[in-house]
N, C-alpha and C positions, 0 to 999 in steps of 0.2 A: 503493501500498499502507499503510497504518497501523499508525508504529511506537509506540512507547511501549519510554520508558525511568523505570524507576520508583528510587528513591531514598530512602533514608528517615531523611540525612545532615542533620545541622543547620548543619553547617561547610561551606565549596567549599574542598576539595584535593584530593589522584589523582584519586580515582573519580570528584567530579565532573565536571573536568578533562576528565576521559579520554572520559565523556557529552557535554559539549560540544562539544569535538573529535567525538566520531562521530556524532553526531545533525546537524552541523551540513551534517556527509558525505554522508549522508541525506536531509536533504530538497532537495537541489539535484534528489529523484527519487522523493520521497513525503513526504506529511504523516507528523510528530513532533508528539509532546505527549509535555511532559516534567511528570511524576509525583516534585513531591517538596515537601518542606516550605514553609512561605516561606520562612523564614531564609535559604534560596537562592537562591529560585524569579527574584535580579531576574538572577541569574548567564545567566537562559536567557532577556536579551525577545527573542531571534527567533526562539523556537519559540511552539506551544502549550504554555501551561503553568497543572497544577493543581495547587493545592496542598491539601496533608492535614496532618492531623494525626497529628505522632511519638507510636504508639499499642504498649502491650508488645505486643511479639508475638506472648505467649500471649492477650491479649485474643481474643474473639469476637465484638467490637463493634467491635474494627479493622478485626479482618478483614474483616469486611461489609460496612464500608463500600470499604475498597478491593473487592474483591468487584463491589458495585454498580459503582462505576465506571468498573471494567474493563468488565462486562456492557452497562451504558449508552454503551461509546465504542463499544466491538467494531470492537477492536484484532485489526489481522491477526497482529501479536507482540508480544510483552508481553520487551522485556530484564531481569531486575533486577540491581542492583548493588548486594551484599553480601550479606552473608548474611539480615539482618532480612529484605530486602524478597522473600529467596529464601524462606524460610519462610511468608514471607503467600501464597505464589503457589502451591509444593508444601511443605507445611507437615511432610512427612516428610525433608525432606532437613536441616532442623533433627534430627535425632535424631541 
């Protein structure tokens, strides 16, 4: 199974550490990709990492870039961590 963890943080803190631990467990049986900003990408050396530019949550260009990454990689599961990633994946959730 192809699993993607999507983070929009610029610092490696609580959620980001949780993702690293969760992804490490999942990587035993699945292909795990971390979609994150370049600032924290080095913390996920054991995984396939796709760097993204931190865009405004209302940015159509930013949303399109994320959409294309997700579409091209055909992930089975996309786990968005935090309110900004959730708003890209499911725009109605931000309201």
